[in-house]
C-alpha positions in Angstrom: -13.7 29.3 0.0 -13.3 27.2 3.1 -12.5 24.3 0.5 -15.8 24.5 -1.9 -13.4 24.0 -4.4 -9.8 22.5 -5.0 -7.7 23.0 -7.9 -3.8 22.8 -9.4 -2.0 26.1 -10.6 1.5 26.4 -10.8 3.2 29.1 -9.1 4.7 31.7 -11.8 4.6 35.1 -13.1 1.9 35.1 -16.0 0.5 32.3 -14.6 -3.7 32.8 -14.9 -5.7 31.1 -12.1 -9.7 31.0 -12.2 -11.2 31.9 -8.8 -14.8 32.2 -8.3 -17.2 31.8 -11.6 -15.8 34.2 -13.6 -12.5 36.2 -12.2 -8.8 35.2 -13.2 -6.4 36.3 -11.2 -2.0 36.4 -11.7 -0.5 33.4 -9.4 2.6 35.4 -9.4 1.6 36.4 -6.0 2.1 32.9 -4.6 5.7 32.9 -5.4 7.8 33.6 -2.3 4.8 33.0 0.1 4.9 29.8 2.6 2.1 27.1 2.4 -0.8 28.2 4.4 -0.8 31.6 3.6 -4.4 33.3 2.5 -4.9 35.9 0.1 -8.5 37.4 -1.0 -10.2 38.7 -3.8 -12.0 41.7 -2.7 -15.3 42.1 -4.4 -15.8 45.3 -6.4 -11.9 45.4 -6.4 -11.1 43.1 -8.7 -8.2 45.0 -10.9 -6.3 44.5 -8.2 -6.1 40.9 -8.2 -5.3 38.6 -5.0 -3.8 40.6 -1.6 -2.1 38.8 1.0 -3.9 38.4 3.9 -2.0 39.4 7.2 -1.1 36.8 9.7 -3.2 38.2 12.6 -6.6 38.2 10.5 -5.6 34.7 10.0 -5.7 34.0 12.9 -8.6 35.9 14.0 -10.9 34.2 11.0 -9.8 30.8 12.5 -11.3 31.5 15.6 -14.6 33.0 14.4 -15.4 30.2 12.2 -14.0 27.5 15.1 -17.5 27.5 16.2 -16.7 28.9 19.7 -17.7 32.1 19.0 -21.6 33.5 17.4 -21.0 34.9 14.1 -22.7 38.3 13.9 -26.2 38.2 12.0 -25.5 42.1 10.3 -28.7 43.3 11.4 -30.7 44.0 13.9 -32.2 41.4 16.3 -35.6 40.7 14.7 -38.3 38.2 16.8 -39.2 35.4 13.8 -42.7 35.3 12.8 -44.2 32.9 10.4 -43.4 32.0 6.6 -47.3 31.1 5.8 -48.7 34.5 5.3 -45.7 34.9 2.6 -45.9 35.4 -0.9 -43.4 35.5 -2.9 -44.2 38.3 -5.4 -40.1 39.3 -6.3 -40.7 43.0 -5.2 -40.2 42.4 -1.6 -36.3 44.1 -2.1 -35.9 47.5 -2.3 -32.3 47.2 -2.9 -31.3 47.4 -6.7 -28.4 45.1 -8.4 -26.6 48.6 -9.3 -26.9 50.0 -5.6 -24.9 46.7 -4.4 -22.4 47.1 -6.9 -21.9 50.8 -6.0 -21.8 49.8 -2.7 -19.1 47.4 -3.6 -16.9 49.7 -5.5 -17.2 52.1 -2.1 -15.3 49.6 0.2 -18.4 47.8 1.6 -18.0 44.8 3.0 -19.8 41.3 3.0 -21.5 42.2 6.2 -22.7 46.0 5.2 -24.4 44.4 1.9 -26.5 42.0 4.3 -27.2 44.6 6.6 -28.6 47.1 3.5 -30.4 44.0 2.3 -32.1 43.1 5.2 -33.2 47.1 6.1 -34.7 46.9 2.3 -36.6 43.7 2.4 -40.3 44.3 3.2 -40.7 40.5 4.3 -37.7 39.8 6.5 -39.7 40.5 9.6 -42.4 38.1 8.8 -40.3 35.2 8.3 -39.0 32.7 11.1 -36.2 32.7 13.3 -34.8 29.9 10.9 -36.0 31.0 7.8 -33.9 34.6 8.8 -30.6 32.8 9.7 -30.8 31.2 6.2 -31.9 34.4 4.4 -28.5 36.1 5.9 -26.4 32.9 5.4 -27.1 32.9 1.8 -27.1 36.4 1.2 -23.5 36.5 3.1 -22.3 33.6 1.1 -23.3 35.2 -2.1 -21.7 38.9 -1.4 -18.6 37.9 1.0 -14.9 38.2 -0.8 -13.1 35.0 -2.5 -10.5 33.3 -0.2 -7.9 31.6 -1.4 -5.7 29.4 0.5 -2.4 28.0 -0.7 -1.7 24.6 0.4 0.7 22.0 0.1 0.2 19.4 -2.4 -0.4 15.8 -0.2 -1.7 12.4 -1.3 -5.0 14.3 0.8 -5.6 17.0 -1.1 -4.9 15.7 -4.3 -7.4 12.4 -3.7 -10.0 15.0 -2.9 -9.7 17.4 -5.7 -9.6 14.3 -8.2 -12.4 12.8 -6.4 -14.5 16.0 -6.2 -14.1 16.8 -10.1 -14.5 13.2 -11.7 -14.2 9.8 -9.0 -14.9 7.7 -12.4 -11.4 9.1 -13.5 -9.7 7.8 -10.2 -11.8 4.4 -9.9 -13.8 6.2 -7.1 -10.4 6.0 -5.0 -10.9 8.1 -2.1 -8.5 9.7 0.6 -9.2 7.3 3.1 -8.9 4.2 0.8 -5.7 5.2 -0.6 -4.0 5.9 2.9 -6.0 2.5 3.7 -3.9 0.4 0.7 -0.8 2.4 1.7 -0.5 0.8 5.4 -1.7 -2.8 4.4 0.9 -2.7 1.4 3.6 -1.8 4.2 4.8 1.2 2.0 7.5 3.1 3.3 11.5 4.4 2.8 13.3 1.4 1.1 10.6 -0.6 0.0 10.2 -1.8 -3.9 6.3 -1.2 -5.0 5.0 -2.0 -8.0 1.4 -0.2 -9.1 -0.3 -1.1 -11.8 -2.5 2.2 -11.3 -5.5 3.4 -13.2 -6.1 5.8 -11.1 -4.7 8.7 -12.8 -1.1 7.7 -11.1 -2.8 8.6 -7.7 -1.7 5.6 -5.9 1.8 5.4 -7.6 2.4 9.6 -6.3 1.1 8.7 -3.0 3.8 5.7 -2.4 6.5 8.4 -4.1 5.4 10.9 -1.0 5.2 8.2 1.3 9.1 6.8 0.6 10.6 10.1 0.2 12.9 9.4 -2.3 14.3 6.1 -0.9 13.2 2.6 -2.7 12.2 1.9 -6.0 8.5 2.7 -7.3 7.4 0.9 -10.9 4.1 2.2 -12.7 3.5 -1.1 -14.6 1.1 -1.0 -17.7 -0.9 -4.2 -18.0 -3.5 -5.3 -20.2 -2.0 -3.5 -23.6 -2.5 0.1 -23.0 -0.5 2.7 -21.1 -2.6 4.7 -18.6 -1.8 8.3 -17.3 -0.4 8.7 -14.3 -0.3 12.8 -14.6 -1.4 13.2 -10.8 2.6 12.8 -10.0 3.0 16.0 -11.6 0.9 17.4 -8.8 2.8 17.1 -6.4 6.0 19.4 -5.4 8.5 16.2 -5.8 12.0 17.4 -5.1 14.9 15.6 -7.9 15.5 12.6 -5.4 12.3 11.8 -4.7 11.0 11.6 -8.5 14.2 9.4 -9.7 12.3 6.5 -7.7 9.7 6.4 -10.4 10.1 4.3 -13.4 7.8 3.1 -16.1 7.4 -0.3 -17.5 5.0 -2.7 -19.2 4.4 -6.3 -17.6 5.9 -8.0 -20.1 9.3 -6.0 -19.9 9.5 -7.0 -16.0 8.8 -10.5 -16.7 11.7 -10.5 -19.1 9.2 -11.8 -22.4 9.8 -8.1 -24.3 13.4 -6.2 -25.0 13.0 -3.1 -22.8 12.4 -0.1 -25.2 16.2 1.0 -25.2 17.6 -2.1 -26.0 14.8 -2.1 -29.1 16.2 1.4 -29.8 20.0 0.3 -29.8 18.6 -2.7 -32.3 17.3 -0.5 -34.9 20.1 1.8 -35.2 22.5 -0.8 -35.4 20.4 -2.9 -37.9 20.0 0.4 -39.9 23.6 1.1 -40.0 24.6 -2.4 -40.8 22.0 -1.8 -44.0 23.2 1.2 -44.6 27.0 -0.4 -45.4 25.7 -3.3 -47.4 23.6 -0.7 -49.7 26.3 1.2 -50.5 28.6 -2.0 -50.7 26.3 -3.2 -53.5 26.4 -0.3 -55.3 30.1 0.3 -55.0 30.5 -3.6 -57.0 28.1 -2.5 -59.2 30.5 0.4 -60.9 33.7 -0.6 -61.6 35.5 2.4 -62.6 34.6 4.1 -58.7 34.8 0.5 -57.0 38.1 2.0 -54.4 35.8 5.2 -53.9 32.7 3.5 -53.2 34.2 0.9 -51.1 35.9 3.8 -48.7 32.7 5.6 -48.8 31.0 2.7 -47.7 33.5 2.0 -45.0 33.1 5.9 -43.9 29.4 5.8 -43.5 29.5 2.3 -41.3 31.7 4.3 -39.0 29.5 7.0 -39.1 26.1 5.4 -38.7 27.7 3.0 -36.2 29.4 6.2 -34.1 25.9 7.5 -34.2 24.1 4.8 -32.9 26.6 4.2 -30.1 26.1 7.8 -29.0 22.4 7.6 -28.8 23.1 4.6 -26.6 25.7 6.5 -24.5 23.6 9.7 -23.9 20.9 7.3 -22.8 23.5 5.3 -20.0 24.8 8.7 -19.2 21.4 10.1 -18.1 20.7 7.0 -15.7 23.9 6.8 -14.8 24.9 7.0 -10.7 27.9 9.5 -11.3 25.5 12.1 -13.9 23.4 14.8 -13.0 19.9 14.0 -11.9 17.7 15.2 -15.0 14.6 17.7 -15.0 11.7 16.2 -12.6 9.5 16.1 -15.6 12.0 13.8 -17.5 12.2 12.0 -14.5 8.4 11.4 -13.8 8.3 10.0 -17.2 11.5 7.9 -17.2 11.4 4.1 -19.0 13.1 1.5 -16.8 16.7 0.5 -18.2 17.6 -3.3 -18.8 19.8 -3.4 -15.6 16.8 -2.1 -14.0 14.1 -4.3 -14.8 17.1 -7.2 -14.2 17.7 -6.1 -10.8 13.9 -5.9 -9.8 13.1 -8.7 -11.2 15.9 -10.9 -9.0 15.0 -8.7 -5.6 11.4 -9.3 -6.2 8.9 -6.4 -5.0 8.2 -6.0 -1.4 4.7 -4.2 -2.0 2.0 -4.4 -4.5 -0.9 -1.8 -5.5 -3.2 -2.5 -8.0 -5.8 -0.4 -9.1 -7.2 -1.6 -12.5 -11.0 -1.9 -12.8 -10.9 -3.3 -16.6 -8.8 -5.8 -15.8 -9.2 -9.3 -14.4 -7.4 -9.1 -10.8 -7.1 -13.2 -10.7 -5.7 -13.3 -14.2 -3.7 -10.3 -13.3 -2.5 -11.6 -9.9 -1.3 -14.9 -11.9 1.3 -12.6 -13.5 2.5 -10.8 -10.8 3.0 -13.3 -8.1 6.6 -14.1 -9.7 7.3 -10.7 -9.2 6.9 -10.5 -5.6 9.7 -11.1 -2.7 8.5 -13.5 -0.3 6.0 -11.9 2.6 5.7 -9.5 -0.3 1.7 -7.6 1.0 -0.4 -7.7 -1.8 -3.6 -5.3 -2.2 -6.3 -5.0 -4.6 -8.8 -2.3 -5.1 -12.4 -2.4 -7.4 -15.1 -0.7 -6.9 -17.1 -3.9 -6.6 -16.5 -7.2 -4.4 -17.3 -10.1 -6.8 -13.8 -10.0 -8.7 -11.9 -9.6 -5.7 -14.0 -12.4 -4.2 -12.7 -15.1 -7.3 -9.4 -13.4 -6.6 -9.1 -14.6 -2.5 -10.5 -18.0 -3.4 -8.1 -18.6 -5.9 -5.3 -17.6 -3.4 -6.7 -19.6 -0.7 -7.1 -22.6 -2.4 -3.8 -22.4 -4.3 -2.0 -21.6 -1.3 -0.5 -18.4 -2.8 -0.9 -15.7 0.1 -1.7 -16.0 3.9 -3.7 -13.6 5.9 -5.8 -12.5 3.1 -8.5 -10.0 4.1 -11.4 -8.3 2.0 -12.2 -5.4 3.6 -14.8 -2.0 3.0 -13.5 1.3 3.9 -15.8 4.6 4.6 -15.2 7.6 6.5 -18.5 9.7 6.6 -18.6 13.5 7.1 -20.8 14.6 10.2 -22.6 17.9 10.1 -22.0 19.7 13.5 -24.8 22.3 14.6 -27.1 23.2 18.0 -29.5 20.9 17.8 -28.6 19.7 13.9 -26.2 17.3 14.2 -26.3 14.5 11.7 -24.3 13.1 8.8 -23.9 14.6 5.8 -26.4 12.9 3.7 -25.2 14.0 0.1 -21.9 11.6 0.1 -21.0 8.8 -1.7 -22.1 5.7 0.1 -19.5 2.9 -1.3 -15.7 3.7 -1.2 -14.6 0.6 -2.5 -13.6 -2.9 -1.3 -9.4 -3.8 -0.5 -8.4 -7.7 -0.8 -4.9 -7.6 0.6 -2.7 -10.3 2.0 1.0 -11.6 2.1 2.9 -13.7 -0.7 4.1 -17.2 0.4 7.5 -18.2 -0.7 5.6 -21.6 -2.2 2.9 -19.7 -3.6 5.0 -17.6 -5.7 7.4 -20.1 -6.7 3.8 -22.3 -8.0 2.8 -19.5 -10.1 4.2 -18.9 -13.5 4.8 -16.2 -15.8 4.4 -18.5 -19.2 1.1 -20.1 -17.7 -0.9 -17.2 -18.0 -1.7 -15.5 -21.2 0.0 -12.9 -22.4 -2.1 -9.8 -21.3 -4.5 -10.0 -18.3 -8.0 -10.6 -19.9 -10.8 -8.0 -19.1 -13.7 -8.8 -17.2 -16.4 -9.4 -20.0 -13.2 -11.7 -22.4 -13.7 -13.8 -19.0 -17.1 -13.7 -18.7 -17.7 -14.1 -22.8 -15.3 -17.6 -22.5 -17.2 -19.0 -19.2 -20.5 -19.0 -21.4 -18.4 -20.8 -24.0 -17.6 -23.6 -21.4 
């Protein structure tokens, strides 16, 4: 109701969706419905499941909740009293739980239940006007029907859902910070984006959404641990939009490590060679069956070689330009091929997005800058400013980047009510810090891949090294 909870579900028959605290409904009703459609679970009629709300009623509800009209109180006008003389003995309400359940089964609305509760309350007339309004609002929220609004999964919606559920899993990234980073990184159609994303793939998914299937997004894992990018699965990406995403390690992009496809091919060729050599040795040991053993070894070598070639050919066919694109789920987990990594390394990335709290940004930047094209936009995010300040100092003193800016984003929700307009107090006051700039050609040539360690050090490791010095 009213955006109180955001959840993801697959719109297919048989898929169960949890609505409210204890209700489960079939998500098959969403199939064929347009985005923006509203469904309602009527209390007391839960067995009927979600029911589609007509468009006229949706417009009427939107106008009623816009604030331009006064909501009905559900009870007769009663002048407020004073709360000082009210003693809560839990006996003021004459309407029992069973009576309310019977009313709901008969089709009573939330306003009908609220009116009955007000009429049966012995202390309602003695409360102040503010307490009466608060009581009516609380009871209406408790007994109203559950509305479900089907929304298109966008970067803002997904970011809000992840942040509301667990901010730590997305490194405290909020929707306004994601939008700020994409704008600073100049992410657009045709861009080549390198993303070190430890925020469940939120930055990768947002970049893919903005690029619209044109360009390349490489999700890079650094620090010896591959991060989950499950946020990309919560978007309705088409095959063309999902095809821009590839995954690779930082060592593969640097050229210091073989891509997975080449390692698999080498293992397949090694296994076939060892099998042929073993068969030949066995044939030489048996004098009577030497010719037959050699023929069998040759057949085995041919079979092994053709099998290894078939494995590599299948992978090449999947990645070929003329072949039909695989399913979206396979594309979202696709590894970058040797040709793709070589092309990206030669052309250079035009945008760099980094949200990796556990890695030292300075050590990471020393490895990322050689992969950037001249004038590439780099954007680093952190929850605390100290690490970014150190990176900014290094970039400035070494003349690696220009137009450096360290900023903080913060958007605060406002409560707008008559004589009660004020900022919402229960919000996270820190939205994270963002360091942005543009790589110079001279700076990219100064940074060397082999001049840094094999993996970016964690901050705690760097601190220990500093203490030893």
